PDB file of N, CA, C and O in Angstrom:
ATOM      1  N   MET A   1      95.249  98.922  85.941  1.00  0.00           N
ATOM      2  CA  MET A   1      95.697  97.486  86.452  1.00  0.00           C
ATOM      3  C   MET A   1      95.517  97.759  87.400  1.00  0.00           C
ATOM      4  O   MET A   1      94.407  98.266  87.240  1.00  0.00           O
ATOM      5  N   SER A   2      95.838  97.913  88.985  1.00  0.00           N
ATOM      6  CA  SER A   2      96.713  97.898  89.720  1.00  0.00           C
ATOM      7  C   SER A   2      97.275  96.819  90.812  1.00  0.00           C
ATOM      8  O   SER A   2      97.422  96.810  92.034  1.00  0.00           O
ATOM      9  N   ARG A   3      97.580  95.660  89.429  1.00  0.00           N
ATOM     10  CA  ARG A   3      98.188  94.772  89.970  1.00  0.00           C
ATOM     11  C   ARG A   3      99.462  95.030  89.687  1.00  0.00           C
ATOM     12  O   ARG A   3      99.926  95.971  89.043  1.00  0.00           O
ATOM     13  N   ASN A   4      99.876  94.347  90.085  1.00  0.00           N
ATOM     14  CA  ASN A   4     101.194  93.805  89.705  1.00  0.00           C
ATOM     15  C   ASN A   4     102.273  92.383  90.234  1.00  0.00           C
ATOM     16  O   ASN A   4     102.560  91.927  91.341  1.00  0.00           O
ATOM     17  N   PHE A   5     102.684  91.982  88.698  1.00  0.00           N
ATOM     18  CA  PHE A   5     103.204  91.181  88.930  1.00  0.00           C
ATOM     19  C   PHE A   5     104.437  90.751  88.820  1.00  0.00           C
ATOM     20  O   PHE A   5     105.215  91.109  87.936  1.00  0.00           O
ATOM     21  N   THR A   6     104.830  89.476  90.257  1.00  0.00           N
ATOM     22  CA  THR A   6     106.200  89.507  89.614  1.00  0.00           C
ATOM     23  C   THR A   6     106.415  88.066  89.541  1.00  0.00           C
ATOM     24  O   THR A   6     105.475  87.285  89.692  1.00  0.00           O
ATOM     25  N   LEU A   7     107.811  87.610  89.278  1.00  0.00           N
ATOM     26  CA  LEU A   7     107.634  86.175  88.666  1.00  0.00           C
ATOM     27  C   LEU A   7     107.421  85.069  89.883  1.00  0.00           C
ATOM     28  O   LEU A   7     106.930  83.940  89.888  1.00  0.00           O
ATOM     29  N   GLN A   8     107.880  85.716  90.682  1.00  0.00           N
ATOM     30  CA  GLN A   8     107.609  84.438  91.407  1.00  0.00           C
ATOM     31  C   GLN A   8     105.698  84.547  92.105  1.00  0.00           C
ATOM     32  O   GLN A   8     105.287  83.968  93.110  1.00  0.00           O
ATOM     33  N   SER A   9     105.019  85.304  91.332  1.00  0.00           N
ATOM     34  CA  SER A   9     103.477  85.772  91.268  1.00  0.00           C
ATOM     35  C   SER A   9     103.276  84.722  89.890  1.00  0.00           C
ATOM     36  O   SER A   9     102.317  83.989  89.651  1.00  0.00           O
ATOM     37  N   LEU A  10     104.266  84.885  89.256  1.00  0.00           N
ATOM     38  CA  LEU A  10     103.784  83.704  87.650  1.00  0.00           C
ATOM     39  C   LEU A  10     104.160  82.319  87.957  1.00  0.00           C
ATOM     40  O   LEU A  10     103.492  81.481  88.563  1.00  0.00           O
ATOM     41  N   GLN A  11     104.649  82.272  87.745  1.00  0.00           N
ATOM     42  CA  GLN A  11     105.268  80.853  88.451  1.00  0.00           C
ATOM     43  C   GLN A  11     104.032  79.951  88.704  1.00  0.00           C
ATOM     44  O   GLN A  11     104.028  79.091  87.823  1.00  0.00           O
ATOM     45  N   SER A  12     103.109  79.812  89.443  1.00  0.00           N
ATOM     46  CA  SER A  12     102.074  79.064  89.274  1.00  0.00           C
ATOM     47  C   SER A  12     100.882  78.513  88.723  1.00  0.00           C
ATOM     48  O   SER A  12     100.077  77.620  88.987  1.00  0.00           O
ATOM     49  N   ARG A  13     101.210  79.991  87.257  1.00  0.00           N
ATOM     50  CA  ARG A  13     100.485  80.091  86.345  1.00  0.00           C
ATOM     51  C   ARG A  13     101.071  79.181  85.386  1.00  0.00           C
ATOM     52  O   ARG A  13     102.223  78.780  85.221  1.00  0.00           O
ATOM     53  N   THR A  14      99.810  78.928  84.709  1.00  0.00           N
ATOM     54  CA  THR A  14      99.791  78.201  82.802  1.00  0.00           C
ATOM     55  C   THR A  14     100.020  78.687  81.871  1.00  0.00           C
ATOM     56  O   THR A  14      99.776  79.841  81.520  1.00  0.00           O
ATOM     57  N   LEU A  15     100.545  77.834  81.319  1.00  0.00           N
ATOM     58  CA  LEU A  15     101.207  78.593  80.230  1.00  0.00           C
ATOM     59  C   LEU A  15     100.188  79.716  78.738  1.00  0.00           C
ATOM     60  O   LEU A  15     100.530  80.614  77.969  1.00  0.00           O
ATOM     61  N   SER A  16      98.690  78.847  79.053  1.00  0.00           N
ATOM     62  CA  SER A  16      98.293  79.593  78.264  1.00  0.00           C
ATOM     63  C   SER A  16      97.896  80.705  79.295  1.00  0.00           C
ATOM     64  O   SER A  16      98.152  81.763  78.721  1.00  0.00           O
ATOM     65  N   GLU A  17      97.383  80.983  80.569  1.00  0.00           N
ATOM     66  CA  GLU A  17      96.989  81.445  81.935  1.00  0.00           C
ATOM     67  C   GLU A  17      98.331  83.031  81.256  1.00  0.00           C
ATOM     68  O   GLU A  17      98.012  84.218  81.192  1.00  0.00           O
ATOM     69  N   LEU A  18      99.978  82.326  80.802  1.00  0.00           N
ATOM     70  CA  LEU A  18     100.099  83.964  80.941  1.00  0.00           C
ATOM     71  C   LEU A  18      99.643  84.611  79.445  1.00  0.00           C
ATOM     72  O   LEU A  18      99.711  85.738  78.954  1.00  0.00           O
ATOM     73  N   HIS A  19      99.145  83.299  78.982  1.00  0.00           N
ATOM     74  CA  HIS A  19      99.307  84.027  77.269  1.00  0.00           C
ATOM     75  C   HIS A  19      98.251  85.051  77.242  1.00  0.00           C
ATOM     76  O   HIS A  19      98.464  86.111  76.654  1.00  0.00           O
ATOM     77  N   VAL A  20      97.067  84.810  77.862  1.00  0.00           N
ATOM     78  CA  VAL A  20      96.022  86.041  78.002  1.00  0.00           C
ATOM     79  C   VAL A  20      96.073  86.910  79.145  1.00  0.00           C
ATOM     80  O   VAL A  20      95.259  87.759  79.508  1.00  0.00           O
ATOM     81  N   LEU A  21      97.401  86.478  79.761  1.00  0.00           N
ATOM     82  CA  LEU A  21      97.249  87.780  80.590  1.00  0.00           C
ATOM     83  C   LEU A  21      98.142  88.968  79.714  1.00  0.00           C
ATOM     84  O   LEU A  21      97.921  90.168  79.558  1.00  0.00           O
ATOM     85  N   ARG A  22      99.326  88.024  79.183  1.00  0.00           N
ATOM     86  CA  ARG A  22      99.762  88.931  77.895  1.00  0.00           C
ATOM     87  C   ARG A  22      98.845  89.507  77.302  1.00  0.00           C
ATOM     88  O   ARG A  22      98.881  90.708  77.572  1.00  0.00           O
ATOM     89  N   SER A  23      97.964  89.227  76.562  1.00  0.00           N
ATOM     90  CA  SER A  23      96.914  90.016  75.612  1.00  0.00           C
ATOM     91  C   SER A  23      96.391  91.055  76.596  1.00  0.00           C
ATOM     92  O   SER A  23      96.407  92.198  76.140  1.00  0.00           O
ATOM     93  N   GLN A  24      95.909  90.920  77.898  1.00  0.00           N
ATOM     94  CA  GLN A  24      95.628  91.833  78.591  1.00  0.00           C
ATOM     95  C   GLN A  24      96.664  93.058  78.607  1.00  0.00           C
ATOM     96  O   GLN A  24      96.626  94.122  77.990  1.00  0.00           O
ATOM     97  N   MET A  25      97.590  92.558  79.507  1.00  0.00           N
ATOM     98  CA  MET A  25      98.736  93.997  79.119  1.00  0.00           C
ATOM     99  C   MET A  25      99.112  94.661  77.737  1.00  0.00           C
ATOM    100  O   MET A  25      99.484  95.816  77.530  1.00  0.00           O
ATOM    101  N   GLN A  26      98.897  93.526  76.762  1.00  0.00           N
ATOM    102  CA  GLN A  26      98.677  94.510  75.652  1.00  0.00           C
ATOM    103  C   GLN A  26      97.907  95.386  75.229  1.00  0.00           C
ATOM    104  O   GLN A  26      98.188  96.278  74.428  1.00  0.00           O
ATOM    105  N   ARG A  27      96.564  95.115  75.907  1.00  0.00           N
ATOM    106  CA  ARG A  27      95.375  95.854  75.676  1.00  0.00           C
ATOM    107  C   ARG A  27      95.504  97.224  76.678  1.00  0.00           C
ATOM    108  O   ARG A  27      95.013  98.251  76.209  1.00  0.00           O
ATOM    109  N   GLU A  28      96.062  97.304  77.878  1.00  0.00           N
ATOM    110  CA  GLU A  28      95.922  97.570  78.465  1.00  0.00           C
ATOM    111  C   GLU A  28      96.906  99.213  78.535  1.00  0.00           C
ATOM    112  O   GLU A  28      96.742 100.262  79.158  1.00  0.00           O
ATOM    113  N   ILE A  29      98.111  98.638  77.381  1.00  0.00           N
ATOM    114  CA  ILE A  29      99.614  99.753  76.678  1.00  0.00           C
ATOM    115  C   ILE A  29      98.710  99.997  75.651  1.00  0.00           C
ATOM    116  O   ILE A  29      98.950 101.112  75.187  1.00  0.00           O
ATOM    117  N   SER A  30      97.755  99.446  75.073  1.00  0.00           N
ATOM    118  CA  SER A  30      97.011 100.757  73.670  1.00  0.00           C
ATOM    119  C   SER A  30      96.077 101.578  74.592  1.00  0.00           C
ATOM    120  O   SER A  30      95.966 102.779  74.350  1.00  0.00           O
ATOM    121  N   THR A  31      95.339 100.991  75.715  1.00  0.00           N
ATOM    122  CA  THR A  31      94.370 102.076  75.818  1.00  0.00           C
ATOM    123  C   THR A  31      95.418 103.252  77.091  1.00  0.00           C
ATOM    124  O   THR A  31      94.846 104.317  77.322  1.00  0.00           O
ATOM    125  N   ALA A  32      95.975 103.171  77.384  1.00  0.00           N
ATOM    126  CA  ALA A  32      96.693 103.733  78.210  1.00  0.00           C
ATOM    127  C   ALA A  32      97.324 104.944  77.843  1.00  0.00           C
ATOM    128  O   ALA A  32      97.755 104.877  76.693  1.00  0.00           O
ATOM    129  N   ALA A  33      97.616 106.437  78.611  1.00  0.00           N
ATOM    130  CA  ALA A  33      98.258 107.376  78.026  1.00  0.00           C
ATOM    131  C   ALA A  33      99.823 107.018  78.217  1.00  0.00           C
ATOM    132  O   ALA A  33     100.348 106.848  79.318  1.00  0.00           O
ATOM    133  N   PRO A  34     100.327 106.951  77.268  1.00  0.00           N
ATOM    134  CA  PRO A  34     101.927 107.064  77.101  1.00  0.00           C
ATOM    135  C   PRO A  34     102.607 107.945  77.912  1.00  0.00           C
ATOM    136  O   PRO A  34     102.640 109.121  77.550  1.00  0.00           O
ATOM    137  N   GLY A  35     103.250 107.567  79.106  1.00  0.00           N
ATOM    138  CA  GLY A  35     103.631 108.051  79.840  1.00  0.00           C
ATOM    139  C   GLY A  35     103.499 107.842  81.368  1.00  0.00           C
ATOM    140  O   GLY A  35     104.273 108.007  82.311  1.00  0.00           O
ATOM    141  N   SER A  36     101.840 107.290  81.217  1.00  0.00           N
ATOM    142  CA  SER A  36     101.238 107.241  82.673  1.00  0.00           C
ATOM    143  C   SER A  36     101.447 105.910  83.345  1.00  0.00           C
ATOM    144  O   SER A  36     101.706 104.767  82.970  1.00  0.00           O
ATOM    145  N   ALA A  37     101.225 106.536  84.520  1.00  0.00           N
ATOM    146  CA  ALA A  37     101.365 105.700  85.636  1.00  0.00           C
ATOM    147  C   ALA A  37     101.073 104.067  85.149  1.00  0.00           C
ATOM    148  O   ALA A  37     101.649 102.982  85.235  1.00  0.00           O
ATOM    149  N   ALA A  38      99.705 104.659  84.544  1.00  0.00           N
ATOM    150  CA  ALA A  38      98.834 103.000  84.277  1.00  0.00           C
ATOM    151  C   ALA A  38      99.923 101.794  82.808  1.00  0.00           C
ATOM    152  O   ALA A  38     100.170 100.592  82.716  1.00  0.00           O
ATOM    153  N   SER A  39     100.166 102.742  82.161  1.00  0.00           N
ATOM    154  CA  SER A  39     101.234 102.774  81.346  1.00  0.00           C
ATOM    155  C   SER A  39     102.547 101.889  81.161  1.00  0.00           C
ATOM    156  O   SER A  39     102.973 101.097  80.321  1.00  0.00           O
ATOM    157  N   ARG A  40     103.111 102.604  82.776  1.00  0.00           N
ATOM    158  CA  ARG A  40     104.740 102.415  82.503  1.00  0.00           C
ATOM    159  C   ARG A  40     104.410 101.056  83.791  1.00  0.00           C
ATOM    160  O   ARG A  40     105.401 100.351  83.977  1.00  0.00           O
ATOM    161  N   GLU A  41     103.214 100.691  84.596  1.00  0.00           N
ATOM    162  CA  GLU A  41     102.720  99.644  85.196  1.00  0.00           C
ATOM    163  C   GLU A  41     102.741  98.348  84.206  1.00  0.00           C
ATOM    164  O   GLU A  41     103.503  97.395  84.374  1.00  0.00           O
ATOM    165  N   ALA A  42     101.688  98.466  83.034  1.00  0.00           N
ATOM    166  CA  ALA A  42     100.812  98.034  82.098  1.00  0.00           C
ATOM    167  C   ALA A  42     102.506  96.835  81.544  1.00  0.00           C
ATOM    168  O   ALA A  42     102.693  95.623  81.656  1.00  0.00           O
ATOM    169  N   TRP A  43     103.751  98.428  80.741  1.00  0.00           N
ATOM    170  CA  TRP A  43     104.806  97.879  80.018  1.00  0.00           C
ATOM    171  C   TRP A  43     105.451  97.322  81.401  1.00  0.00           C
ATOM    172  O   TRP A  43     106.510  96.818  81.027  1.00  0.00           O
ATOM    173  N   ALA A  44     105.342  97.133  82.994  1.00  0.00           N
ATOM    174  CA  ALA A  44     106.550  95.999  83.305  1.00  0.00           C
ATOM    175  C   ALA A  44     105.929  94.788  83.370  1.00  0.00           C
ATOM    176  O   ALA A  44     106.546  93.723  83.323  1.00  0.00           O
ATOM    177  N   ASN A  45     104.947  94.867  83.458  1.00  0.00           N
ATOM    178  CA  ASN A  45     103.808  93.647  83.640  1.00  0.00           C
ATOM    179  C   ASN A  45     104.298  92.716  83.010  1.00  0.00           C
ATOM    180  O   ASN A  45     104.745  91.697  83.537  1.00  0.00           O
ATOM    181  N   LEU A  46     104.273  92.980  81.642  1.00  0.00           N
ATOM    182  CA  LEU A  46     104.328  92.703  79.925  1.00  0.00           C
ATOM    183  C   LEU A  46     105.504  92.230  80.142  1.00  0.00           C
ATOM    184  O   LEU A  46     105.703  91.050  79.854  1.00  0.00           O
ATOM    185  N   ALA A  47     106.748  93.162  80.794  1.00  0.00           N
ATOM    186  CA  ALA A  47     108.104  92.139  81.038  1.00  0.00           C
ATOM    187  C   ALA A  47     108.218  91.194  81.640  1.00  0.00           C
ATOM    188  O   ALA A  47     108.994  90.312  81.273  1.00  0.00           O
ATOM    189  N   ALA A  48     107.381  91.078  82.896  1.00  0.00           N
ATOM    190  CA  ALA A  48     107.824  90.061  83.577  1.00  0.00           C
ATOM    191  C   ALA A  48     106.551  89.245  83.647  1.00  0.00           C
ATOM    192  O   ALA A  48     106.287  88.633  84.682  1.00  0.00           O
ATOM    193  N   ILE A  49     105.815  89.208  82.684  1.00  0.00           N
ATOM    194  CA  ILE A  49     104.890  87.606  81.667  1.00  0.00           C
ATOM    195  C   ILE A  49     105.950  87.556  80.469  1.00  0.00           C
ATOM    196  O   ILE A  49     106.406  86.487  80.064  1.00  0.00           O
ATOM    197  N   ASP A  50     106.172  88.332  80.136  1.00  0.00           N
ATOM    198  CA  ASP A  50     106.901  87.191  79.045  1.00  0.00           C
ATOM    199  C   ASP A  50     108.674  87.009  79.196  1.00  0.00           C
ATOM    200  O   ASP A  50     109.366  86.982  78.178  1.00  0.00           O
ATOM    201  N   GLN A  51     109.106  86.926  80.182  1.00  0.00           N
ATOM    202  CA  GLN A  51     109.986  87.163  81.006  1.00  0.00           C
ATOM    203  C   GLN A  51     109.374  85.054  81.562  1.00  0.00           C
ATOM    204  O   GLN A  51     110.167  84.134  81.364  1.00  0.00           O
ATOM    205  N   SER A  52     108.150  84.828  82.104  1.00  0.00           N
ATOM    206  CA  SER A  52     107.608  84.006  82.314  1.00  0.00           C
ATOM    207  C   SER A  52     108.010  82.723  81.244  1.00  0.00           C
ATOM    208  O   SER A  52     108.816  81.792  81.248  1.00  0.00           O
ATOM    209  N   ILE A  53     107.006  83.223  80.376  1.00  0.00           N
ATOM    210  CA  ILE A  53     106.520  82.693  79.142  1.00  0.00           C
ATOM    211  C   ILE A  53     108.584  82.177  78.115  1.00  0.00           C
ATOM    212  O   ILE A  53     108.931  81.039  77.800  1.00  0.00           O
ATOM    213  N   ARG A  54     109.274  83.261  77.941  1.00  0.00           N
ATOM    214  CA  ARG A  54     110.446  82.590  77.615  1.00  0.00           C
ATOM    215  C   ARG A  54     111.120  81.326  78.757  1.00  0.00           C
ATOM    216  O   ARG A  54     111.615  80.276  78.347  1.00  0.00           O
ATOM    217  N   ARG A  55     111.034  81.608  79.858  1.00  0.00           N
ATOM    218  CA  ARG A  55     111.370  80.431  80.424  1.00  0.00           C
ATOM    219  C   ARG A  55     110.622  79.912  80.683  1.00  0.00           C
ATOM    220  O   ARG A  55     110.929  79.234  79.702  1.00  0.00           O
ATOM    221  N   ARG A  56     109.520  79.282  81.200  1.00  0.00           N
ATOM    222  CA  ARG A  56     108.688  77.881  80.342  1.00  0.00           C
ATOM    223  C   ARG A  56     109.202  77.591  79.102  1.00  0.00           C
ATOM    224  O   ARG A  56     109.787  76.518  79.254  1.00  0.00           O
ATOM    225  N   MET A  57     109.353  78.075  77.539  1.00  0.00           N
ATOM    226  CA  MET A  57     109.675  77.908  76.749  1.00  0.00           C
ATOM    227  C   MET A  57     111.055  77.330  76.537  1.00  0.00           C
ATOM    228  O   MET A  57     111.326  76.579  75.600  1.00  0.00           O
ATOM    229  N   ALA A  58     112.206  77.858  77.783  1.00  0.00           N
ATOM    230  CA  ALA A  58     113.396  77.447  77.341  1.00  0.00           C
ATOM    231  C   ALA A  58     113.816  75.869  77.293  1.00  0.00           C
ATOM    232  O   ALA A  58     113.003  75.005  77.621  1.00  0.00           O
ATOM    233  N   PRO A  59     114.434  75.721  77.091  1.00  0.00           N
ATOM    234  CA  PRO A  59     114.918  73.958  76.574  1.00  0.00           C
ATOM    235  C   PRO A  59     115.670  73.850  77.942  1.00  0.00           C
ATOM    236  O   PRO A  59     116.567  74.662  78.167  1.00  0.00           O
ATOM    237  N   PRO A  60     115.300  72.725  79.034  1.00  0.00           N
ATOM    238  CA  PRO A  60     115.830  72.288  79.883  1.00  0.00           C
ATOM    239  C   PRO A  60     117.253  72.660  79.904  1.00  0.00           C
ATOM    240  O   PRO A  60     117.805  73.207  78.950  1.00  0.00           O
ATOM    241  N   HIS A  61     117.749  72.399  80.842  1.00  0.00           N
ATOM    242  CA  HIS A  61     119.613  72.425  81.044  1.00  0.00           C
ATOM    243  C   HIS A  61     119.951  71.250  81.154  1.00  0.00           C
ATOM    244  O   HIS A  61     119.432  70.476  81.959  1.00  0.00           O
ATOM    245  N   PRO A  62     120.946  70.928  80.292  1.00  0.00           N
ATOM    246  CA  PRO A  62     122.060  68.978  80.500  1.00  0.00           C
ATOM    247  C   PRO A  62     122.412  69.392  82.560  1.00  0.00           C
ATOM    248  O   PRO A  62     123.039  68.591  83.252  1.00  0.00           O
TER     249      PRO A  62
END
């Protein structure tokens, strides 16, 4: 996948969409050659998606 997800680009996604993207990134990681550009990109995307999910699931600040 030649797409880079940023935290800003993920803000408009629903939680369900984020979980679908997370699954897609996990599949890409499993099929990419270790250490390849595609693998590194998928890991970076997964980190951004995970952070977006954590932000959505975090309790609101008082």
